[in-house]
C-alpha positions in Angstrom: -11.7 115.7 30.2 -13.2 114.1 33.3 -11.5 110.8 32.6 -8.1 112.6 32.1 -8.6 114.3 35.5 -9.3 111.1 37.3 -6.3 109.4 35.7 -4.1 112.3 36.7 -5.3 112.1 40.3 -4.6 108.4 40.4 -1.1 109.0 39.2 -0.5 111.5 41.9 -1.8 109.2 44.6 0.4 106.4 43.3 3.4 108.7 43.3 2.7 109.7 46.9 2.5 106.1 47.9 5.8 105.1 46.1 7.9 107.9 47.6 7.3 110.5 50.2 8.5 114.1 49.4 9.7 115.7 52.6 9.1 119.3 53.6 12.7 120.1 52.7 12.3 119.0 49.2 14.4 115.9 49.6 12.8 112.7 48.2 13.6 109.5 50.0 13.8 106.6 47.6 13.5 103.1 49.1 16.6 101.1 48.0 16.5 97.6 46.6 17.1 94.8 49.0 19.9 92.3 48.7 19.2 88.6 49.2 19.3 88.0 53.0 20.0 84.3 52.8 23.7 84.6 53.7 22.9 87.0 56.5 20.3 84.6 58.0 22.7 81.7 57.8 25.3 83.8 59.6 22.9 84.7 62.4 21.8 81.1 62.7 25.4 79.9 62.9 26.2 82.3 65.8 23.0 81.3 67.6 24.1 77.7 67.4 27.7 78.3 68.4 27.5 81.2 70.7 24.0 81.0 72.1 23.3 84.6 71.0 23.7 87.0 68.1 25.3 90.4 68.4 25.2 92.8 65.5 28.8 94.0 66.1 29.8 90.5 64.7 28.2 91.2 61.4 30.0 92.9 58.5 28.9 96.3 57.2 27.4 94.6 54.1 25.4 92.3 56.4 24.1 95.3 58.3 23.1 97.0 55.1 21.4 93.8 53.9 19.4 93.8 57.2 18.5 97.5 56.8 17.3 97.2 53.2 15.3 94.1 54.0 13.4 95.8 56.8 12.7 99.6 57.1 16.2 101.0 56.7 16.1 102.2 60.4 19.5 102.1 62.1 19.8 102.2 65.9 22.8 104.4 66.7 24.2 104.5 70.2 26.7 107.4 70.8 29.2 108.6 73.4 31.8 111.3 73.9 35.1 110.1 72.4 37.2 108.3 74.9 34.4 107.6 77.3 34.6 104.1 78.7 32.1 101.6 80.3 29.1 103.7 79.3 26.6 100.8 79.7 27.4 100.4 83.4 26.6 104.0 84.1 23.6 104.6 81.9 21.4 105.4 84.9 23.8 108.2 85.9 24.4 109.9 82.5 22.9 113.2 81.6 22.8 113.4 77.8 22.0 117.1 78.0 25.5 117.8 79.4 27.8 119.6 76.8 30.1 116.6 76.1 27.1 114.4 75.2 25.5 117.1 73.1 28.7 117.5 71.2 29.0 113.7 70.6 25.4 113.5 69.4 25.9 116.5 67.0 29.1 114.9 65.6 27.2 111.7 64.9 24.4 113.7 63.2 26.9 115.6 61.0 28.6 112.4 59.9 25.2 110.9 59.0 24.0 113.9 57.1 27.2 114.4 55.1 27.1 110.8 54.1 23.4 110.6 53.3 23.5 113.8 51.2 25.7 111.9 48.7 22.7 109.8 48.0 19.9 112.3 48.7 21.0 115.9 48.2 19.4 118.4 50.5 18.2 115.8 53.1 17.8 117.2 56.6 17.8 115.7 60.1 14.0 115.8 60.2 13.8 113.6 57.0 15.9 110.9 58.6 15.0 110.9 62.2 12.6 108.2 63.5 13.3 108.5 67.2 15.6 110.3 69.6 15.7 109.2 73.2 15.5 112.0 75.9 17.4 110.0 78.5 19.5 107.3 76.8 22.3 108.1 74.3 20.6 106.7 71.2 19.0 107.9 68.0 17.1 105.9 65.4 17.6 107.1 61.8 16.7 106.0 58.3 19.9 105.2 56.4 19.9 105.1 52.5 23.7 105.1 51.9 25.6 101.9 52.8 28.7 104.0 53.3 27.1 105.6 56.3 27.5 102.4 58.2 31.2 102.3 57.5 31.7 105.9 58.6 29.8 105.4 61.8 31.8 102.3 62.7 35.0 104.3 62.3 33.7 107.1 64.6 35.1 107.6 68.1 31.7 108.7 69.1 29.9 105.5 68.2 28.8 102.8 70.7 26.8 100.7 68.2 25.1 101.0 64.9 22.7 98.1 64.2 19.4 97.4 62.4 16.5 98.3 64.5 13.8 96.0 63.1 15.4 93.1 61.3 15.1 89.5 62.5 16.2 86.4 60.5 13.8 84.6 58.2 11.7 87.7 57.9 11.2 87.5 54.2 9.8 83.9 54.2 8.1 83.8 57.6 6.0 86.9 57.6 2.7 85.1 58.0 4.0 83.1 61.0 5.3 86.3 62.7 2.0 88.1 62.4 0.2 88.1 65.8 2.7 85.8 67.5 1.4 84.6 70.8 -2.0 86.3 70.3 -4.3 83.3 69.8 -4.8 81.6 73.1 -6.4 83.9 75.8 -10.0 82.7 75.6 -12.0 81.0 78.4 -11.2 77.3 78.6 -14.5 75.3 78.8 -12.9 72.0 79.8 -11.6 72.9 83.3 -12.5 70.6 86.1 -12.7 71.4 89.8 -10.3 69.4 92.0 -8.3 68.5 88.9 -7.4 71.8 87.1 -8.1 74.1 90.0 -9.1 74.4 93.6 -12.0 76.5 94.8 -10.7 78.9 97.5 -12.2 81.7 99.6 -13.8 84.1 99.2 -15.0 82.7 95.8 -12.3 82.1 93.3 -10.0 79.5 91.8 -6.3 78.6 92.5 -4.5 77.1 89.5 -3.5 73.4 89.6 0.2 74.2 89.4 0.2 76.3 92.6 0.8 73.1 94.6 4.1 72.5 92.9 5.4 75.8 94.3 3.5 75.9 97.6 1.8 79.1 96.6 -1.3 78.7 98.8 0.9 78.0 101.8 3.0 81.0 101.0 -0.1 83.2 101.2 -0.1 82.6 104.9 3.2 84.6 105.0 2.8 87.1 102.2 0.3 88.3 99.5 2.5 90.8 97.7 1.1 93.8 99.5 2.8 97.2 98.7 5.2 95.7 96.1 5.1 97.4 92.7 5.3 95.0 89.7 5.5 96.1 86.0 4.4 93.7 83.3 6.0 94.8 79.9 3.8 93.1 77.3 1.0 93.6 74.8 -1.2 95.6 77.2 -4.2 95.1 79.4 -7.7 94.3 78.1 -10.2 97.1 78.7 -12.9 94.4 78.8 -11.4 92.5 81.8 -12.9 94.1 84.9 -10.6 92.1 87.2 -7.9 94.3 85.8 -10.2 97.3 86.1 -13.0 98.2 88.4 -12.8 94.9 90.2 -9.1 94.9 90.7 -9.8 95.4 94.4 -12.3 92.8 95.5 -12.5 90.0 98.1 -9.1 89.5 99.7 -7.4 92.0 97.3 -7.7 95.4 98.8 -5.9 98.8 98.9 -3.8 98.4 95.8 -3.5 100.1 92.5 -3.4 99.2 88.8 -1.9 101.6 86.2 -2.2 101.1 82.4 0.4 102.7 80.1 1.5 102.5 76.4 4.9 103.0 75.0 4.4 101.3 71.6 4.7 104.0 68.9 2.0 104.3 66.3 2.7 102.3 63.2 4.2 104.1 60.2 4.9 103.3 56.6 8.4 103.2 55.2 8.6 106.9 54.9 7.6 107.5 58.5 4.0 108.6 57.9 1.5 107.4 60.5 -0.7 104.4 59.6 -3.9 103.7 61.5 -4.7 105.2 64.9 -2.4 106.0 67.8 -1.8 103.1 70.1 -3.6 102.8 73.5 -2.9 100.7 76.6 -5.7 98.2 75.5 -4.5 94.7 74.8 -5.3 93.7 71.2 -3.4 90.5 71.5 -4.5 88.8 74.8 -1.0 87.8 75.9 -0.4 90.7 78.2 -3.7 90.2 79.9 -2.9 86.6 80.5 0.5 87.5 82.1 -1.1 90.1 84.4 -3.7 87.6 85.5 -1.1 84.9 86.4 1.0 87.4 88.4 -1.6 89.7 90.0 -5.3 88.9 89.4 -7.4 89.6 92.5 -8.4 86.9 95.0 -12.0 87.8 94.6 -15.5 86.5 94.9 -16.5 86.3 91.2 -15.2 82.8 90.4 -12.1 84.0 88.4 -8.6 82.7 89.0 -6.4 84.3 91.6 -3.0 85.6 90.7 0.1 84.7 92.7 0.8 88.1 94.1 -2.9 89.1 94.5 -2.2 92.1 96.6 0.6 93.7 94.7 0.4 97.0 92.9 0.4 96.4 89.1 1.6 98.5 86.2 0.8 97.3 82.7 2.9 98.7 79.9 1.8 98.0 76.3 5.2 98.0 74.5 4.6 95.6 71.6 1.9 94.3 69.3 2.8 90.7 69.9 5.5 88.6 71.7 8.0 88.5 68.8 9.9 91.8 68.9 10.6 92.0 65.2 9.3 95.6 64.5 11.4 98.7 64.9 8.5 100.3 66.8 8.5 97.4 69.2 12.2 97.8 70.0 11.5 101.5 70.8 8.4 100.5 72.8 10.2 98.0 74.9 13.1 100.3 75.4 10.8 103.1 76.6 8.9 100.7 78.9 12.1 99.6 80.8 13.3 103.2 80.9 10.0 104.4 82.3 9.8 101.5 84.8 13.3 102.3 85.9 12.2 105.8 86.8 9.2 104.6 88.9 10.3 104.8 92.5 7.4 102.5 93.7 8.4 99.7 91.3 10.6 96.9 92.5 10.1 94.2 89.8 9.8 94.2 86.0 8.6 91.1 84.1 8.7 90.7 80.3 7.5 87.6 78.5 8.6 88.7 75.1 11.8 88.5 73.1 13.7 88.1 69.8 16.5 86.0 68.3 19.0 88.8 67.7 20.2 91.2 70.4 19.1 94.8 70.3 21.5 97.2 72.0 18.7 99.8 72.4 16.8 97.4 74.6 20.0 96.4 76.3 20.6 100.1 77.2 17.1 100.4 78.7 17.4 97.1 80.7 20.8 98.2 82.1 19.3 101.6 82.9 16.4 100.0 84.9 18.9 97.5 86.5 21.1 100.5 87.6 18.0 101.9 89.3 17.7 98.8 91.4 14.9 96.9 89.6 14.7 93.1 89.7 14.1 92.0 86.1 12.6 88.7 84.9 12.6 87.7 81.2 11.2 84.7 79.4 13.8 82.1 78.2 11.7 81.6 75.0 8.8 79.8 73.6 9.4 78.3 70.2 8.0 79.1 66.8 8.1 76.0 64.6 11.0 77.2 62.5 13.3 78.0 65.5 12.5 75.3 68.0 15.3 73.0 67.0 18.3 75.4 67.1 17.5 78.4 69.4 18.3 78.2 73.1 17.6 81.1 75.6 16.5 84.1 73.6 17.3 87.8 74.0 17.0 89.7 76.4 16.8 86.7 78.8 20.5 86.1 77.8 21.5 89.3 79.5 23.3 89.1 82.9 20.9 91.7 84.3 17.9 89.5 83.5 16.6 86.5 85.5 15.7 84.0 82.8 12.7 81.7 83.4 11.3 78.7 81.5 8.6 76.1 82.0 8.6 72.4 82.9 6.1 69.7 82.8 4.4 68.2 85.9 6.7 65.2 85.7 9.4 67.7 86.9 12.0 66.4 84.5 11.1 67.8 81.0 10.8 71.3 79.7 7.4 72.2 78.4 6.6 71.3 74.8 7.6 74.6 73.3 9.8 76.0 76.0 13.5 76.9 75.6 16.1 76.0 78.1 19.9 76.2 78.6 22.7 77.4 80.9 21.3 80.9 81.1 18.0 79.8 82.8 17.8 80.7 86.5 14.4 79.3 87.5 11.6 77.1 86.2 7.9 77.0 86.8 5.7 73.9 86.5 3.2 74.9 83.9 2.2 72.0 81.7 0.5 68.7 82.7 2.5 65.9 81.3 -0.6 63.8 80.3 -3.1 66.4 79.2 -1.0 69.4 78.3 -3.2 71.6 80.4 -1.6 75.0 81.3 -2.1 77.2 84.3 -5.2 79.3 84.8 -5.3 83.0 84.3 -7.7 85.8 83.3 -9.3 85.7 79.9 -9.8 88.9 77.8 -13.1 89.4 79.5 -15.4 87.6 81.9 -14.8 85.5 85.0 -14.4 82.1 83.3 -10.6 81.4 83.4 -8.4 80.9 80.4 -5.2 78.8 80.4 -1.9 80.0 79.1 1.5 78.4 78.8 5.1 78.6 77.6 8.0 80.4 79.3 5.7 83.4 79.2 3.5 82.4 82.1 6.5 80.9 83.8 8.1 84.3 83.9 5.1 86.3 85.0 4.4 83.7 87.7 7.9 83.7 89.0 7.9 87.5 89.1 4.7 87.1 91.2 6.6 84.8 93.6 9.4 87.4 93.9 6.7 90.0 94.8 5.6 87.7 97.7 9.2 87.5 98.9 9.9 91.2 98.7 6.6 92.0 100.4 7.7 89.8 103.3 11.1 91.5 103.5 10.4 95.0 102.2 13.8 96.3 103.3 15.8 93.8 101.2 17.7 94.4 98.0 16.9 92.5 94.8 20.0 90.4 95.4 18.7 89.3 98.8 15.3 88.5 97.3 17.0 86.5 94.5 19.2 84.6 97.0 16.2 83.7 99.1 14.4 82.3 96.1 17.6 80.5 95.0 18.2 78.7 98.3 14.5 77.6 98.3 14.7 76.0 94.9 14.9 72.3 94.3 18.3 72.0 92.7 20.1 74.2 95.2 23.0 74.2 96.1 23.8 72.8 92.6 22.7 74.4 89.4 21.1 72.4 86.6 22.6 72.9 83.2 19.2 73.4 81.6 16.9 74.6 84.5 19.2 76.7 86.7 18.2 76.6 90.3 14.9 74.9 89.5 11.4 75.5 90.8 11.0 77.9 93.7 9.3 76.8 96.9 7.3 80.0 97.6 6.4 78.9 101.2 10.1 78.5 102.1 11.1 81.7 100.3 8.5 83.7 102.4 9.5 82.3 105.8 
């Protein structure tokens, strides 16, 4: 009898894990996944030929293939029928106005009617993953392929695309796990006078600062009163230079704020897995970016950031640098939306990205751009399976983003894993040609510097230079700041086909 009871309990537990019965009584069954090989080849072809991939180019069958091979979550952008040029006015739209409510309800009714053909009795609460309170977008779980067709035919639709699918997901899972999360530890081989300069009151200036005249620029500006947001993997609770010691030495009177927009992980049925996310950096990448841009110029021997007197906001929006999870798309979207609403923020920097475009992230970037923010995005740092065919990655491909990549100290070659191309605006010297040494930054804890590379550190550092310029000219617009950086870059007045305007002379840009 006891054995029978235990077996029965095991059966119940297995049943709960295989399908989740919702409160309404509807049972969501995970569909089988078609082979994604053709879809991945189509994405790759467009990346090669067009330099980007937009989901509107994919057929309905391809969209379904992507959904079924990820988590079946569809990002649905909506609008009132007949409304034009929504994306340019996202920062002005009130989705609680009647016409937007009607459009949203029409989309929901279409989805529910279609999904009930597959799952009788299913309700909105069964399908909803996320509904934005500012931007006109909802994320829903789709089980009926016909729903995609009906949505694309709707006059209320802006886009309907997979939220969390990236190419090569099925055979690159191990490589994607923890992307960019293995390098932010103290570097024991650094040599004074070679890899850094000792500066007052008791810290280190990275070797690459001389290529951009950073120390000379500090005579003109230190970034004071400028608000900078780093959208990344968070800020280490263990690094006191981004905590209690953020104001030390020559860094005084500024603030650091730590936020999280990354939703808690869930299983396929939407049930929470693990603990709620916090602002703490579990990866190390975000901490490195913040150190490069804004670490204090202190007395404890750590490395000084470029804008060492700016105000810093850390937003933990992703688990790692490759935005291939649905929750990361939501997290990044919310980060840009929130940063756009912060009046004190002038600059947003994100050193993360993905191969395919994500309209939900586009919406949020356009929203922040409409609010006057200056946005820097990484041009891309390769994974081994993409280095030979991917150029500038999304969202650095967007017109609203300033794309940055890294070059070697010989000033002619991109860094070993950096992407380049016609979309690049600026470059940063961040890899020694002979040794491969990268710039100094803050490690996860302690005062001994780490080194970190790629287009990631190039982006955060260039955002730091922009903070120096904007602090020097606080009444300027972002276009004036950009133009000042541009005319003080080494390729100006010409534009290099791979490196844009080139490396910024921070001294000249702050005069």
